[in-house]
Phi, psi and omega in degrees: 000138177291132183302331181293329179292329183262358184289126182280116183300333179295340177292341179276042177297119186303316181296318179295317179295319178296323176298316178299315180302316185287323191243341191231334189269148172288174186303311183296311181295324179294316179297318179294320179294322175300321178294320177298318179299315185278324188237351179093165182297326183292347181277352185275146172283170178301314177298322178294320177300319179299313179297315181298316180296311186282324186261343180244299184298302184295322184280324191237327192265335178262101188229144170236149176297137181293339183262306186261352179065017177289141173295140181251119180289161183310318184288348178255001185296322182300318178299320179295316179298320181286337182259025176057035174097005179255141175294167184297323179299309181293322178298319177296317179296318179295317180298321180289330180285339182282000000 
């Protein structure tokens, strides 16, 4: 199955993608991600799709909490990135245990 068919559109949370562009992505991946934000996934060429899949989707958008293994939806991804891979619930529990 083509990954685009199974790609959850909610992962394309604009705020999360803009955060990646600003703080984490290299030049090529950042430019492609800006294009996805502005024109959508369907606007990408095959080489661009490959870069977006390998450097953005696989690296940043498909995430599970490191502690509870819960899937993290697009709108919560920034918190996971800021909490070193933990969802907000687990990050709060860890902070309280310290």
